[in-house]
PLY file of the C-alpha trace (Angstrom):
ply
format ascii 1.0
element vertex 83
property float x
property float y
property float z
element edge 82
property int vertex1
property int vertex2
end_header
0.00 0.00 0.00
1.20 3.49 -0.86
2.28 5.85 1.91
0.69 8.81 0.12
-2.84 9.25 1.43
-5.88 10.67 -0.32
-9.03 11.75 1.46
-12.26 10.24 0.14
-15.85 10.69 1.19
-17.87 7.49 1.20
-21.57 6.89 1.61
-22.45 3.46 3.02
-25.70 1.80 3.99
-26.33 2.51 7.68
-26.44 -1.16 8.69
-23.09 -1.78 7.02
-21.51 1.24 8.71
-22.81 0.15 12.13
-21.70 -3.46 11.61
-18.10 -2.28 11.20
-17.92 -1.34 14.88
-18.31 -4.76 16.52
-16.33 -6.49 13.79
-13.24 -4.29 13.88
-13.47 -2.95 17.42
-11.69 0.29 18.13
-9.78 0.38 14.83
-10.18 3.58 12.93
-12.44 3.61 9.91
-9.77 4.48 7.33
-7.49 1.45 7.82
-10.52 -0.82 7.96
-11.95 0.54 4.71
-8.53 0.52 3.00
-7.95 -3.15 3.91
-11.43 -4.12 2.73
-11.05 -2.22 -0.54
-7.63 -3.78 -1.18
-9.09 -7.25 -0.73
-12.02 -6.52 -3.02
-9.79 -5.06 -5.71
-7.44 -8.04 -5.53
-10.38 -10.44 -6.01
-11.73 -8.40 -8.94
-8.31 -8.28 -10.62
-7.95 -12.05 -10.20
-11.41 -12.64 -11.70
-10.55 -10.39 -14.66
-7.24 -12.20 -15.22
-8.94 -15.59 -15.11
-11.50 -14.41 -17.67
-8.75 -13.07 -19.96
-6.79 -16.32 -19.68
-9.87 -18.41 -20.42
-10.62 -16.30 -23.50
-6.99 -16.50 -24.65
-6.75 -20.26 -24.19
-10.08 -20.70 -25.97
-8.84 -18.72 -28.96
-5.52 -20.59 -28.99
-7.41 -23.89 -28.79
-9.38 -23.06 -31.91
-6.20 -22.05 -33.75
-4.45 -25.24 -32.61
-7.31 -27.43 -33.76
-7.35 -25.68 -37.13
-3.59 -26.25 -37.53
-3.97 -29.93 -36.62
-6.67 -30.28 -39.22
-4.59 -28.51 -41.88
-1.52 -30.68 -41.23
-3.30 -33.87 -40.22
-2.36 -35.72 -43.39
1.37 -35.02 -43.12
1.67 -35.53 -39.35
1.71 -39.31 -39.68
3.35 -39.43 -43.09
5.98 -42.16 -43.19
5.10 -43.68 -39.81
3.78 -46.87 -41.33
7.04 -47.42 -43.16
9.36 -47.03 -40.14
7.24 -48.39 -37.28
0 1
1 2
2 3
3 4
4 5
5 6
6 7
7 8
8 9
9 10
10 11
11 12
12 13
13 14
14 15
15 16
16 17
17 18
18 19
19 20
20 21
21 22
22 23
23 24
24 25
25 26
26 27
27 28
28 29
29 30
30 31
31 32
32 33
33 34
34 35
35 36
36 37
37 38
38 39
39 40
40 41
41 42
42 43
43 44
44 45
45 46
46 47
47 48
48 49
49 50
50 51
51 52
52 53
53 54
54 55
55 56
56 57
57 58
58 59
59 60
60 61
61 62
62 63
63 64
64 65
65 66
66 67
67 68
68 69
69 70
70 71
71 72
72 73
73 74
74 75
75 76
76 77
77 78
78 79
79 80
80 81
81 82
């Protein structure tokens, strides 16, 4: 986390704001909110990366299958003669 701080105003549902008290005790609101936001952002980034990887592998799969089909006849050429 950066050591440079920025002030933000946040509006939260009342029940969520009140629930923070018993959960985090006497901790100040800012560190609590920063930690929660960091965790949420990390999960969102991971979900986005997983989605990008799935899309990339899917596209590569289609290209790989097309290449196999194009070169299918020559892949096994000569195998019957040597083996």
